N, C-alpha and C positions, 0 to 999 in steps of 0.2 A: 478366372479369378475365384479363389476359394472363399467360402463364407463360413463363419464360425458362429455358433450360438453360445452366448454368454448371458446367463440369467434369462431375461426376456428380450434381449437385444440380439440382432443379427449383425455381425461385424465383418468387414472385408479383412483380407489378410494384413493390410497395413494397420488398420485400426486394432486388430487383434494383437499384433506385435507391440504396438504402443501401449496397450493395456498390460501385457505381460511385463514389459520393461518398466512400466509405472509401478507394478507390484514389487518388482525387484528393487526399484529405487526406494520404495517405502520401507522394505525390510532392511536394506543396507543403511538407510537413514536411522532407523531405530537402533540397530546394532552399533553403528558408529557413534551415535549420540550417547548411548549407554556406556560404552567402553571409555570414551573420552571424558564424559562427565564423572564417571567413577574414579578414573585416574587423577583428574584435577582435584576432586574432592579429597583424595588422600594426600595430595601435595600441599594444598592451601592450609596455612596455620589456622587453628581454631580460635586464636586470639583476635583475629581480624573481625571487623564489624560484620554482622550477619547479612546485611543488605549487600555489602561489597562481595562477600563470598558467594551469595546467591547469584549476583549479576555475573561474576566471573565464571562460575560453574555453568550457568545457563548459556552464556555466549559461547563458551568453549564447546559445550555439548552440541549446540546448533551447528557451529562450524565443523565439528567432527562428524556430524551426521550428513551435512550437505556435500562434503567433499566426496565420500564414496557414492552417494546417491547420483552425483553427476556422471559417474562412470558406470552406471547400472547396466547399460547395454553391453559394454565391454566385459564387465564382470560376469554377466550372464553367459556370454559366449565362451569365456575362459572356463567357467565352471563346467559347462557341458562338454567341452573338449577334454578337460581334465578327467571328467567322469568316464568318457569314452576311452581315453588312453589308459586309465586305471583298470577298466574292465578288460581291455585287450591285453594289457601287460600282465594282469593276474592270470588270464587264460594261458598266455605264453609261458609264464613262470610255472604254472601247474603242468602244462604239457612238457616242458623241459625236464621237470622232475620226474615225470612219469616214464620218460624214454630211458 
């Protein structure tokens, strides 16, 4: 069993994977909440009461952040597979052009 050092803690491989997935979940939550909140802000009319607009934007932003955060493990795996295929594809494209 591999052990990883994170700050002053020593984690097992399962704990390390949980920590990495948690960081991805946090990042996806922030990105999703910002995008959804910004889009809802542009759609809601300015004539509405300020408290109502705030509540709608905040609730939509939280929902828009939670949904991608739930899939953080899958998104992380897809990201790295896409990165690997992109590198291999770029190398194959370069090699194909060089021949």
